[in-house]
Backbone as JSON Lines, residues from 0, in Angstrom:
{"i":0,"aa":"M","n":[-124.03,21.18,-269.87],"ca":[-124.31,20.85,-268.49],"c":[-124.63,22.1,-267.69]}
{"i":1,"aa":"R","n":[-123.85,23.17,-267.95],"ca":[-124.13,24.43,-267.27],"c":[-125.55,24.93,-267.57]}
{"i":2,"aa":"H","n":[-125.95,24.79,-268.79],"ca":[-127.27,25.23,-269.22],"c":[-128.38,24.48,-268.45]}
{"i":3,"aa":"L","n":[-128.19,23.2,-268.29],"ca":[-129.16,22.38,-267.57],"c":[-129.21,22.78,-266.09]}
{"i":4,"aa":"Y","n":[-128.04,23.04,-265.5],"ca":[-127.97,23.45,-264.11],"c":[-128.68,24.79,-263.91]}
{"i":5,"aa":"R","n":[-128.47,25.76,-264.83],"ca":[-129.11,27.06,-264.75],"c":[-130.64,26.92,-264.85]}
{"i":6,"aa":"S","n":[-131.1,26.11,-265.75],"ca":[-132.54,25.9,-265.9],"c":[-133.14,25.32,-264.62]}
{"i":7,"aa":"F","n":[-132.45,24.37,-264.03],"ca":[-132.92,23.75,-262.81],"c":[-132.98,24.79,-261.69]}
{"i":8,"aa":"L","n":[-131.93,25.61,-261.57],"ca":[-131.86,26.62,-260.54],"c":[-132.99,27.65,-260.7]}
{"i":9,"aa":"L","n":[-133.23,28.08,-261.93],"ca":[-134.32,29.03,-262.18],"c":[-135.67,28.43,-261.8]}
{"i":10,"aa":"L","n":[-135.88,27.19,-262.14],"ca":[-137.15,26.54,-261.78],"c":[-137.28,26.41,-260.27]}
{"i":11,"aa":"A","n":[-136.21,26.07,-259.59],"ca":[-136.24,25.89,-258.15],"c":[-136.58,27.18,-257.43]}
{"i":12,"aa":"V","n":[-136.13,28.31,-257.95],"ca":[-136.41,29.61,-257.34],"c":[-137.77,30.15,-257.79]}
{"i":13,"aa":"A","n":[-138.08,30.0,-259.06],"ca":[-139.3,30.6,-259.63],"c":[-140.57,29.93,-259.13]}
{"i":14,"aa":"A","n":[-140.57,28.63,-258.98],"ca":[-141.79,27.91,-258.58],"c":[-142.32,28.38,-257.23]}
{"i":15,"aa":"P","n":[-141.46,28.44,-256.17],"ca":[-141.99,28.92,-254.89],"c":[-142.45,30.37,-254.95]}
{"i":16,"aa":"L","n":[-141.75,31.21,-255.71],"ca":[-142.15,32.61,-255.83],"c":[-143.5,32.74,-256.53]}
{"i":17,"aa":"A","n":[-143.69,31.95,-257.57],"ca":[-144.96,31.98,-258.29],"c":[-146.1,31.53,-257.38]}
{"i":18,"aa":"A","n":[-145.85,30.48,-256.62],"ca":[-146.89,29.98,-255.71],"c":[-147.19,31.01,-254.64]}
{"i":19,"aa":"Q","n":[-146.13,31.66,-254.11],"ca":[-146.33,32.69,-253.1],"c":[-147.12,33.86,-253.67]}
{"i":20,"aa":"G","n":[-146.84,34.24,-254.89],"ca":[-147.55,35.35,-255.53],"c":[-149.01,35.04,-255.7]}
{"i":21,"aa":"T","n":[-149.37,33.83,-256.06],"ca":[-150.78,33.51,-256.24],"c":[-151.49,33.44,-254.9]}
{"i":22,"aa":"Q","n":[-150.76,33.05,-253.84],"ca":[-151.4,32.99,-252.54],"c":[-151.64,34.39,-251.98]}
{"i":23,"aa":"Q","n":[-150.63,35.27,-252.11],"ca":[-150.77,36.6,-251.54],"c":[-151.61,37.52,-252.42]}
{"i":24,"aa":"G","n":[-151.45,37.44,-253.73],"ca":[-152.14,38.35,-254.63],"c":[-153.49,37.84,-255.1]}
{"i":25,"aa":"A","n":[-153.83,36.63,-254.71],"ca":[-155.09,36.05,-255.19],"c":[-156.27,36.77,-254.55]}
{"i":26,"aa":"A","n":[-157.33,36.87,-255.29],"ca":[-158.56,37.47,-254.77],"c":[-159.13,36.54,-253.71]}
{"i":27,"aa":"P","n":[-159.71,37.11,-252.67],"ca":[-160.29,36.25,-251.65],"c":[-161.44,35.42,-252.24]}
{"i":28,"aa":"A","n":[-161.58,34.25,-251.69],"ca":[-162.67,33.37,-252.15],"c":[-163.99,34.07,-251.88]}
{"i":29,"aa":"P","n":[-164.93,33.97,-252.81],"ca":[-166.22,34.62,-252.58],"c":[-166.92,34.0,-251.38]}
{"i":30,"aa":"A","n":[-167.63,34.84,-250.66],"ca":[-168.39,34.34,-249.5],"c":[-169.48,33.41,-250.01]}
{"i":31,"aa":"A","n":[-169.76,32.41,-249.21],"ca":[-170.81,31.46,-249.59],"c":[-172.14,32.19,-249.65]}
{"i":32,"aa":"A","n":[-172.93,31.87,-250.65],"ca":[-174.26,32.46,-250.78],"c":[-175.11,32.01,-249.6]}
{"i":33,"aa":"P","n":[-175.96,32.88,-249.11],"ca":[-176.8,32.48,-247.98],"c":[-177.71,31.32,-248.39]}
{"i":34,"aa":"A","n":[-177.89,30.43,-247.46],"ca":[-178.75,29.27,-247.73],"c":[-180.21,29.7,-247.72]}
{"i":35,"aa":"T","n":[-180.99,29.11,-248.58],"ca":[-182.41,29.35,-248.59],"c":[-183.05,28.42,-247.57]}
{"i":36,"aa":"P","n":[-183.81,28.95,-246.61],"ca":[-184.46,28.07,-245.64],"c":[-185.38,27.08,-246.35]}
{"i":37,"aa":"A","n":[-185.48,25.9,-245.78],"ca":[-186.25,24.83,-246.4],"c":[-187.49,24.5,-245.56]}
{"i":38,"aa":"V","n":[-188.38,23.76,-246.17],"ca":[-189.58,23.29,-245.48],"c":[-189.13,22.52,-244.22]}
{"i":39,"aa":"G","n":[-189.76,22.85,-243.1],"ca":[-189.42,22.22,-241.82],"c":[-188.5,23.07,-240.97]}
{"i":40,"aa":"D","n":[-187.78,24.03,-241.58],"ca":[-186.91,24.93,-240.82],"c":[-187.76,25.97,-240.08]}
{"i":41,"aa":"V","n":[-187.25,26.42,-238.95],"ca":[-187.86,27.57,-238.29],"c":[-187.55,28.78,-239.16]}
{"i":42,"aa":"A","n":[-188.56,29.57,-239.47],"ca":[-188.37,30.74,-240.33],"c":[-187.48,31.76,-239.62]}
{"i":43,"aa":"P","n":[-186.49,32.29,-240.32],"ca":[-185.62,33.3,-239.7],"c":[-186.43,34.54,-239.28]}
{"i":44,"aa":"D","n":[-186.21,34.98,-238.07],"ca":[-186.93,36.14,-237.56],"c":[-186.35,37.42,-238.15]}
{"i":45,"aa":"F","n":[-187.16,38.42,-238.25],"ca":[-186.73,39.74,-238.73],"c":[-187.69,40.8,-238.23]}
{"i":46,"aa":"T","n":[-187.23,42.02,-238.26],"ca":[-188.06,43.19,-237.98],"c":[-187.79,44.17,-239.1]}
{"i":47,"aa":"A","n":[-188.85,44.73,-239.68],"ca":[-188.69,45.65,-240.81],"c":[-189.84,46.65,-240.84]}
{"i":48,"aa":"Q","n":[-189.61,47.72,-241.57],"ca":[-190.65,48.74,-241.77],"c":[-191.61,48.26,-242.86]}
{"i":49,"aa":"W","n":[-192.85,48.69,-242.8],"ca":[-193.84,48.31,-243.79],"c":[-194.83,49.44,-243.99]}
{"i":50,"aa":"A","n":[-195.5,49.42,-245.14],"ca":[-196.44,50.48,-245.47],"c":[-197.63,49.9,-246.21]}
{"i":51,"aa":"D","n":[-198.78,50.53,-245.98],"ca":[-199.98,50.18,-246.73],"c":[-200.44,51.41,-247.51]}
{"i":52,"aa":"S","n":[-201.66,51.4,-248.0],"ca":[-202.14,52.49,-248.84],"c":[-202.29,53.83,-248.11]}
{"i":53,"aa":"V","n":[-202.25,53.81,-246.8],"ca":[-202.36,55.03,-246.01],"c":[-200.98,55.62,-245.71]}
{"i":54,"aa":"G","n":[-199.97,54.78,-245.67],"ca":[-198.6,55.23,-245.37],"c":[-197.85,54.21,-244.55]}
{"i":55,"aa":"G","n":[-196.66,54.62,-244.11],"ca":[-195.85,53.72,-243.28],"c":[-196.56,53.44,-241.97]}
{"i":56,"aa":"R","n":[-196.55,52.2,-241.57],"ca":[-197.18,51.83,-240.3],"c":[-196.31,52.32,-239.15]}
{"i":57,"aa":"S","n":[-196.94,52.68,-238.04],"ca":[-196.2,53.28,-236.93],"c":[-195.22,52.31,-236.28]}
{"i":58,"aa":"A","n":[-195.56,51.05,-236.23],"ca":[-194.66,50.06,-235.63],"c":[-194.16,49.11,-236.72]}
{"i":59,"aa":"P","n":[-192.89,48.74,-236.65],"ca":[-192.39,47.78,-237.64],"c":[-193.02,46.4,-237.44]}
{"i":60,"aa":"V","n":[-192.93,45.59,-238.47],"ca":[-193.43,44.22,-238.39],"c":[-192.27,43.32,-237.94]}
{"i":61,"aa":"S","n":[-192.57,42.42,-237.01],"ca":[-191.6,41.43,-236.55],"c":[-192.22,40.06,-236.73]}
{"i":62,"aa":"L","n":[-191.52,39.19,-237.41],"ca":[-192.06,37.85,-237.67],"c":[-192.38,37.13,-236.37]}
{"i":63,"aa":"S","n":[-191.53,37.26,-235.37],"ca":[-191.76,36.55,-234.11],"c":[-193.06,36.98,-233.43]}
{"i":64,"aa":"K","n":[-193.52,38.2,-233.67],"ca":[-194.77,38.68,-233.07],"c":[-196.0,38.16,-233.82]}
{"i":65,"aa":"L","n":[-195.77,37.53,-234.97],"ca":[-196.89,36.97,-235.75],"c":[-197.09,35.48,-235.47]}
{"i":66,"aa":"R","n":[-196.32,34.93,-234.54],"ca":[-196.45,33.51,-234.2],"c":[-197.88,33.22,-233.81]}
{"i":67,"aa":"G","n":[-198.41,32.1,-234.29],"ca":[-199.81,31.74,-234.06],"c":[-200.68,32.06,-235.26]}
{"i":68,"aa":"Q","n":[-200.11,32.75,-236.25],"ca":[-200.81,33.06,-237.48],"c":[-200.04,32.45,-238.65]}
{"i":69,"aa":"V","n":[-200.72,32.2,-239.73],"ca":[-200.05,31.77,-240.96],"c":[-199.51,33.03,-241.63]}
{"i":70,"aa":"V","n":[-198.27,32.98,-242.08],"ca":[-197.62,34.14,-242.7],"c":[-197.13,33.74,-244.08]}
{"i":71,"aa":"V","n":[-197.37,34.6,-245.06],"ca":[-196.84,34.41,-246.4],"c":[-195.85,35.54,-246.65]}
{"i":72,"aa":"I","n":[-194.6,35.17,-246.92],"ca":[-193.58,36.16,-247.29],"c":[-193.3,35.95,-248.77]}
{"i":73,"aa":"A","n":[-193.54,37.0,-249.55],"ca":[-193.36,36.92,-251.01],"c":[-192.35,37.99,-251.44]}
{"i":74,"aa":"F","n":[-191.11,37.58,-251.67],"ca":[-190.09,38.52,-252.14],"c":[-190.32,38.79,-253.62]}
{"i":75,"aa":"Y","n":[-190.12,40.03,-254.01],"ca":[-190.27,40.4,-255.42],"c":[-189.26,41.5,-255.75]}
{"i":76,"aa":"P","n":[-188.86,41.63,-257.02],"ca":[-187.8,42.56,-257.39],"c":[-188.11,44.05,-257.22]}
{"i":77,"aa":"K","n":[-189.27,44.53,-257.71],"ca":[-189.48,45.98,-257.71],"c":[-190.95,46.34,-257.91]}
{"i":78,"aa":"D","n":[-191.38,47.37,-257.19],"ca":[-192.75,47.88,-257.35],"c":[-192.99,48.28,-258.8]}
{"i":79,"aa":"R","n":[-194.19,48.03,-259.25],"ca":[-194.7,48.5,-260.55],"c":[-194.04,47.88,-261.79]}
{"i":80,"aa":"T","n":[-193.29,46.84,-261.64],"ca":[-192.75,46.16,-262.82],"c":[-193.75,45.09,-263.27]}
{"i":81,"aa":"T","n":[-193.57,44.58,-264.46],"ca":[-194.57,43.68,-265.06],"c":[-194.89,42.46,-264.2]}
{"i":82,"aa":"G","n":[-193.9,41.67,-263.87],"ca":[-194.14,40.46,-263.09],"c":[-194.64,40.76,-261.69]}
{"i":83,"aa":"C","n":[-194.09,41.8,-261.09],"ca":[-194.49,42.17,-259.74],"c":[-195.92,42.7,-259.71]}
{"i":84,"aa":"T","n":[-196.28,43.45,-260.71],"ca":[-197.65,43.95,-260.81],"c":[-198.63,42.8,-261.03]}
{"i":85,"aa":"A","n":[-198.25,41.84,-261.87],"ca":[-199.11,40.67,-262.09],"c":[-199.32,39.9,-260.79]}
{"i":86,"aa":"E","n":[-198.25,39.72,-260.04],"ca":[-198.34,38.98,-258.77],"c":[-199.2,39.72,-257.75]}
{"i":87,"aa":"M","n":[-198.95,41.01,-257.56],"ca":[-199.71,41.77,-256.57],"c":[-201.17,41.98,-257.01]}
{"i":88,"aa":"T","n":[-201.42,42.03,-258.31],"ca":[-202.8,42.1,-258.79],"c":[-203.54,40.82,-258.41]}
{"i":89,"aa":"K","n":[-202.91,39.69,-258.62],"ca":[-203.51,38.39,-258.25],"c":[-203.73,38.33,-256.74]}
{"i":90,"aa":"F","n":[-202.73,38.74,-255.95],"ca":[-202.86,38.74,-254.49],"c":[-204.03,39.64,-254.06]}
{"i":91,"aa":"T","n":[-204.18,40.78,-254.71],"ca":[-205.23,41.75,-254.35],"c":[-206.61,41.26,-254.78]}
{"i":92,"aa":"N","n":[-206.72,40.86,-256.05],"ca":[-208.02,40.47,-256.59],"c":[-208.57,39.19,-255.98]}
{"i":93,"aa":"E","n":[-207.68,38.3,-255.59],"ca":[-208.11,37.01,-255.04],"c":[-207.72,36.85,-253.58]}
{"i":94,"aa":"Y","n":[-207.61,37.98,-252.9],"ca":[-207.13,37.98,-251.52],"c":[-207.94,37.03,-250.63]}
{"i":95,"aa":"K","n":[-209.25,37.12,-250.68],"ca":[-210.09,36.3,-249.79],"c":[-210.0,34.82,-250.1]}
{"i":96,"aa":"T","n":[-209.97,34.46,-251.38],"ca":[-209.91,33.03,-251.72],"c":[-208.49,32.48,-251.64]}
{"i":97,"aa":"L","n":[-207.5,33.29,-251.95],"ca":[-206.11,32.83,-251.93],"c":[-205.58,32.74,-250.51]}
{"i":98,"aa":"F","n":[-205.87,33.77,-249.7],"ca":[-205.32,33.82,-248.34],"c":[-206.39,33.6,-247.27]}
{"i":99,"aa":"G","n":[-207.45,34.37,-247.31],"ca":[-208.51,34.23,-246.32],"c":[-208.13,34.78,-244.96]}
{"i":100,"aa":"D","n":[-209.01,34.54,-244.0],"ca":[-208.8,35.04,-242.64],"c":[-207.62,34.33,-241.98]}
{"i":101,"aa":"G","n":[-206.99,35.04,-241.06],"ca":[-205.92,34.45,-240.26],"c":[-204.58,34.34,-240.96]}
{"i":102,"aa":"V","n":[-204.43,34.98,-242.13],"ca":[-203.17,34.92,-242.86],"c":[-202.61,36.34,-242.98]}
{"i":103,"aa":"V","n":[-201.35,36.49,-242.63],"ca":[-200.66,37.77,-242.8],"c":[-199.8,37.67,-244.05]}
{"i":104,"aa":"V","n":[-200.03,38.56,-244.98],"ca":[-199.31,38.56,-246.26],"c":[-198.25,39.66,-246.2]}
{"i":105,"aa":"L","n":[-196.99,39.3,-246.48],"ca":[-195.88,40.24,-246.41],"c":[-195.08,40.26,-247.72]}
{"i":106,"aa":"P","n":[-195.61,40.92,-248.75],"ca":[-194.81,41.09,-249.96],"c":[-193.62,41.99,-249.6]}
{"i":107,"aa":"T","n":[-192.42,41.63,-250.06],"ca":[-191.2,42.31,-249.63],"c":[-190.29,42.64,-250.8]}
{"i":108,"aa":"S","n":[-189.88,43.92,-250.86],"ca":[-188.91,44.35,-251.87],"c":[-188.0,45.42,-251.28]}
{"i":109,"aa":"K","n":[-187.05,45.89,-252.09],"ca":[-186.14,46.95,-251.67],"c":[-186.78,48.32,-251.68]}
{"i":110,"aa":"D","n":[-187.93,48.46,-252.3],"ca":[-188.53,49.77,-252.5],"c":[-188.8,50.49,-251.19]}
{"i":111,"aa":"S","n":[-188.85,51.82,-251.28],"ca":[-189.07,52.67,-250.11],"c":[-190.51,52.59,-249.61]}
{"i":112,"aa":"L","n":[-190.72,53.08,-248.41],"ca":[-192.08,53.13,-247.85],"c":[-192.97,54.03,-248.71]}
{"i":113,"aa":"D","n":[-192.43,55.13,-249.21],"ca":[-193.21,56.03,-250.08],"c":[-193.66,55.32,-251.36]}
{"i":114,"aa":"S","n":[-192.75,54.57,-251.96],"ca":[-193.09,53.82,-253.17],"c":[-194.17,52.79,-252.87]}
{"i":115,"aa":"H","n":[-194.0,52.07,-251.75],"ca":[-194.98,51.06,-251.35],"c":[-196.36,51.7,-251.11]}
{"i":116,"aa":"T","n":[-196.37,52.84,-250.42],"ca":[-197.63,53.51,-250.12],"c":[-198.37,53.9,-251.4]}
{"i":117,"aa":"S","n":[-197.63,54.5,-252.32],"ca":[-198.22,54.94,-253.58],"c":[-198.77,53.76,-254.37]}
{"i":118,"aa":"W","n":[-198.0,52.7,-254.46],"ca":[-198.41,51.52,-255.23],"c":[-199.61,50.83,-254.58]}
{"i":119,"aa":"A","n":[-199.55,50.67,-253.26],"ca":[-200.65,50.03,-252.53],"c":[-201.94,50.83,-252.69]}
{"i":120,"aa":"K","n":[-201.81,52.15,-252.68],"ca":[-202.98,53.01,-252.85],"c":[-203.56,52.88,-254.26]}
{"i":121,"aa":"D","n":[-202.68,52.94,-255.27],"ca":[-203.13,52.84,-256.67],"c":[-203.81,51.51,-256.96]}
{"i":122,"aa":"M","n":[-203.32,50.42,-256.33],"ca":[-203.85,49.09,-256.61],"c":[-204.89,48.62,-255.59]}
{"i":123,"aa":"H","n":[-205.18,49.44,-254.58],"ca":[-206.15,49.08,-253.54],"c":[-205.76,47.78,-252.84]}
{"i":124,"aa":"M","n":[-204.48,47.64,-252.51],"ca":[-203.99,46.41,-251.87],"c":[-204.55,46.29,-250.45]}
{"i":125,"aa":"P","n":[-205.03,45.11,-250.08],"ca":[-205.57,44.91,-248.73],"c":[-204.51,44.45,-247.73]}
{"i":126,"aa":"F","n":[-203.24,44.68,-248.04],"ca":[-202.14,44.25,-247.18],"c":[-201.04,45.3,-247.27]}
{"i":127,"aa":"A","n":[-200.1,45.21,-246.34],"ca":[-198.96,46.13,-246.32],"c":[-197.77,45.49,-247.02]}
{"i":128,"aa":"L","n":[-196.89,46.34,-247.53],"ca":[-195.68,45.89,-248.22],"c":[-194.47,46.18,-247.34]}
{"i":129,"aa":"V","n":[-193.58,45.2,-247.24],"ca":[-192.39,45.35,-246.4],"c":[-191.28,46.0,-247.22]}
{"i":130,"aa":"S","n":[-190.62,46.99,-246.61],"ca":[-189.49,47.66,-247.24],"c":[-188.19,47.09,-246.67]}
{"i":131,"aa":"D","n":[-187.36,46.57,-247.55],"ca":[-186.09,45.94,-247.16],"c":[-184.96,46.55,-248.01]}
{"i":132,"aa":"P","n":[-184.67,47.85,-247.83],"ca":[-183.75,48.54,-248.73],"c":[-182.32,48.02,-248.7]}
{"i":133,"aa":"D","n":[-181.88,47.49,-247.58],"ca":[-180.52,46.97,-247.5],"c":[-180.44,45.47,-247.76]}
{"i":134,"aa":"G","n":[-181.58,44.83,-248.01],"ca":[-181.61,43.41,-248.35],"c":[-181.36,42.45,-247.2]}
{"i":135,"aa":"K","n":[-181.41,42.93,-245.97],"ca":[-181.12,42.04,-244.83],"c":[-182.14,40.92,-244.69]}
{"i":136,"aa":"V","n":[-183.41,41.24,-244.87],"ca":[-184.44,40.2,-244.77],"c":[-184.3,39.23,-245.95]}
{"i":137,"aa":"A","n":[-184.12,39.78,-247.14],"ca":[-183.97,38.95,-248.34],"c":[-182.78,38.0,-248.21]}
{"i":138,"aa":"Q","n":[-181.71,38.46,-247.62],"ca":[-180.53,37.6,-247.45],"c":[-180.81,36.46,-246.48]}
{"i":139,"aa":"L","n":[-181.61,36.72,-245.43],"ca":[-181.97,35.66,-244.49],"c":[-182.72,34.53,-245.19]}
{"i":140,"aa":"Y","n":[-183.46,34.89,-246.24],"ca":[-184.3,33.92,-246.94],"c":[-183.72,33.5,-248.29]}
{"i":141,"aa":"G","n":[-182.47,33.82,-248.54],"ca":[-181.84,33.41,-249.8],"c":[-182.42,34.08,-251.02]}
{"i":142,"aa":"S","n":[-183.07,35.22,-250.83],"ca":[-183.68,35.93,-251.95],"c":[-182.78,37.0,-252.53]}
{"i":143,"aa":"Q","n":[-181.69,37.25,-251.87],"ca":[-180.68,38.16,-252.4],"c":[-179.33,37.5,-252.15]}
{"i":144,"aa":"R","n":[-178.73,37.01,-253.22],"ca":[-177.48,36.25,-253.11],"c":[-176.27,37.12,-252.82]}
{"i":145,"aa":"T","n":[-176.24,38.32,-253.38],"ca":[-175.14,39.24,-253.13],"c":[-175.71,40.62,-252.82]}
{"i":146,"aa":"P","n":[-175.05,41.37,-251.92],"ca":[-175.56,42.7,-251.59],"c":[-175.74,43.56,-252.84]}
{"i":147,"aa":"G","n":[-176.86,44.24,-252.88],"ca":[-177.15,45.13,-254.0],"c":[-177.86,44.46,-255.18]}
{"i":148,"aa":"A","n":[-177.86,43.15,-255.22],"ca":[-178.51,42.43,-256.32],"c":[-180.03,42.51,-256.19]}
{"i":149,"aa":"A","n":[-180.71,42.31,-257.29],"ca":[-182.18,42.28,-257.27],"c":[-182.65,41.07,-256.47]}
{"i":150,"aa":"F","n":[-183.81,41.22,-255.87],"ca":[-184.39,40.11,-255.11],"c":[-184.9,39.04,-256.08]}
{"i":151,"aa":"T","n":[-184.72,37.8,-255.7],"ca":[-185.31,36.68,-256.42],"c":[-186.74,36.52,-255.91]}
{"i":152,"aa":"R","n":[-187.65,36.16,-256.78],"ca":[-189.06,36.03,-256.41],"c":[-189.28,34.72,-255.65]}
{"i":153,"aa":"N","n":[-188.78,34.67,-254.42],"ca":[-188.97,33.5,-253.55],"c":[-190.21,33.71,-252.7]}
{"i":154,"aa":"T","n":[-190.95,32.64,-252.45],"ca":[-192.18,32.74,-251.66],"c":[-192.17,31.66,-250.58]}
{"i":155,"aa":"F","n":[-192.59,32.05,-249.38],"ca":[-192.6,31.14,-248.23],"c":[-193.96,31.23,-247.54]}
{"i":156,"aa":"V","n":[-194.43,30.07,-247.06],"ca":[-195.58,30.03,-246.17],"c":[-195.05,29.51,-244.84]}
{"i":157,"aa":"I","n":[-195.34,30.27,-243.8],"ca":[-194.87,29.92,-242.46],"c":[-196.08,29.55,-241.62]}
{"i":158,"aa":"G","n":[-196.0,28.36,-241.02],"ca":[-197.11,27.87,-240.2],"c":[-197.23,28.59,-238.88]}
{"i":159,"aa":"K","n":[-198.29,28.29,-238.16],"ca":[-198.57,28.94,-236.88],"c":[-197.46,28.71,-235.85]}
{"i":160,"aa":"D","n":[-196.72,27.61,-236.03],"ca":[-195.63,27.28,-235.1],"c":[-194.31,27.96,-235.47]}
{"i":161,"aa":"G","n":[-194.32,28.76,-236.54],"ca":[-193.09,29.46,-236.95],"c":[-192.2,28.69,-237.89]}
{"i":162,"aa":"K","n":[-192.66,27.5,-238.31],"ca":[-191.85,26.69,-239.24],"c":[-192.34,26.87,-240.68]}
{"i":163,"aa":"I","n":[-191.41,26.77,-241.59],"ca":[-191.73,26.91,-243.01],"c":[-192.44,25.65,-243.49]}
{"i":164,"aa":"V","n":[-193.61,25.84,-244.09],"ca":[-194.39,24.71,-244.59],"c":[-194.41,24.67,-246.12]}
{"i":165,"aa":"Y","n":[-193.95,25.76,-246.73],"ca":[-193.93,25.85,-248.21],"c":[-192.82,26.84,-248.57]}
{"i":166,"aa":"A","n":[-191.99,26.43,-249.49],"ca":[-190.91,27.31,-249.96],"c":[-190.71,27.06,-251.45]}
{"i":167,"aa":"V","n":[-190.76,28.14,-252.22],"ca":[-190.5,27.99,-253.66],"c":[-189.57,29.12,-254.1]}
{"i":168,"aa":"A","n":[-188.49,28.71,-254.72],"ca":[-187.56,29.68,-255.29],"c":[-188.05,30.01,-256.69]}
{"i":169,"aa":"R","n":[-187.98,31.25,-257.02],"ca":[-188.37,31.74,-258.34],"c":[-189.85,31.46,-258.63]}
{"i":170,"aa":"F","n":[-190.68,31.92,-257.74],"ca":[-192.13,31.82,-257.9],"c":[-192.5,32.42,-259.26]}
{"i":171,"aa":"N","n":[-193.29,31.68,-260.04],"ca":[-193.67,32.14,-261.37],"c":[-194.98,32.92,-261.28]}
{"i":172,"aa":"A","n":[-194.84,34.25,-261.26],"ca":[-196.0,35.12,-261.09],"c":[-196.97,35.07,-262.26]}
{"i":173,"aa":"M","n":[-196.54,34.51,-263.39],"ca":[-197.39,34.48,-264.58],"c":[-198.1,33.13,-264.77]}
{"i":174,"aa":"A","n":[-197.84,32.17,-263.9],"ca":[-198.42,30.83,-264.05],"c":[-199.52,30.58,-263.02]}
{"i":175,"aa":"E","n":[-200.7,30.25,-263.48],"ca":[-201.83,29.99,-262.6],"c":[-201.53,28.86,-261.62]}
{"i":176,"aa":"D","n":[-200.76,27.88,-262.07],"ca":[-200.4,26.74,-261.23],"c":[-199.64,27.18,-259.98]}
{"i":177,"aa":"S","n":[-198.84,28.24,-260.08],"ca":[-198.1,28.75,-258.92],"c":[-199.06,29.17,-257.82]}
{"i":178,"aa":"Y","n":[-200.14,29.83,-258.18],"ca":[-201.12,30.31,-257.21],"c":[-201.94,29.16,-256.64]}
{"i":179,"aa":"T","n":[-202.21,28.16,-257.45],"ca":[-202.93,26.97,-256.98],"c":[-202.13,26.26,-255.91]}
{"i":180,"aa":"Q","n":[-200.83,26.1,-256.15],"ca":[-199.93,25.45,-255.17],"c":[-199.81,26.28,-253.9]}
{"i":181,"aa":"L","n":[-199.71,27.6,-254.06],"ca":[-199.62,28.49,-252.91],"c":[-200.89,28.4,-252.06]}
{"i":182,"aa":"A","n":[-202.04,28.43,-252.7],"ca":[-203.32,28.34,-251.98],"c":[-203.43,27.01,-251.24]}
{"i":183,"aa":"A","n":[-202.98,25.92,-251.84],"ca":[-203.02,24.63,-251.18],"c":[-202.13,24.6,-249.94]}
{"i":184,"aa":"A","n":[-200.96,25.21,-250.07],"ca":[-200.01,25.26,-248.93],"c":[-200.59,26.1,-247.78]}
{"i":185,"aa":"I","n":[-201.24,27.2,-248.13],"ca":[-201.86,28.06,-247.11],"c":[-203.0,27.31,-246.42]}
{"i":186,"aa":"A","n":[-203.84,26.63,-247.19],"ca":[-204.94,25.86,-246.61],"c":[-204.43,24.79,-245.66]}
{"i":187,"aa":"A","n":[-203.35,24.1,-246.05],"ca":[-202.77,23.07,-245.18],"c":[-202.2,23.68,-243.91]}
{"i":188,"aa":"A","n":[-201.59,24.85,-244.02],"ca":[-200.98,25.51,-242.85],"c":[-202.03,25.99,-241.85]}
{"i":189,"aa":"K","n":[-203.24,26.26,-242.33],"ca":[-204.3,26.75,-241.44],"c":[-204.86,25.66,-240.55]}
{"i":190,"aa":"K","n":[-204.68,24.41,-240.93],"ca":[-205.27,23.28,-240.17],"c":[-204.57,23.07,-238.85]}
């Protein structure tokens, strides 16, 4: 009987202590991943530095100042990598047919303005590249789930009214169909 009483007493004391230990010593719950804006949402505004083949532009780009134009934001992991080079080559070579007049193209990565300038010059890009070294813009668009992580290749088309008309997570830079869908979304946004 004594043995049973001791076991009961140990359980009565140990259970609350164990629960308290897991509550106090437990790692904090991870922060929720930022939501990816969806079609119909107002595109999150941002201001960032950008560079073209000549160098960093004197004034930063602000999405709100582009209202009235169709804007394409294309997040990509890194300058000069295979998939990113394929995507920017397609954007450059087919710029007029893919985007055309009245469209502002904003490819965005963590790379520096110097890296962007060099790459844009080497590839003769007809657009500027946005530098987002701290990932703040990418986080607004769900393209960087955790600080420091590589950007996901998310692509957005923003209509003249500032609303997202096309959003694709993990844009496939190697698939022709991806560019066909993007071109269709841009054409629809221009109307």
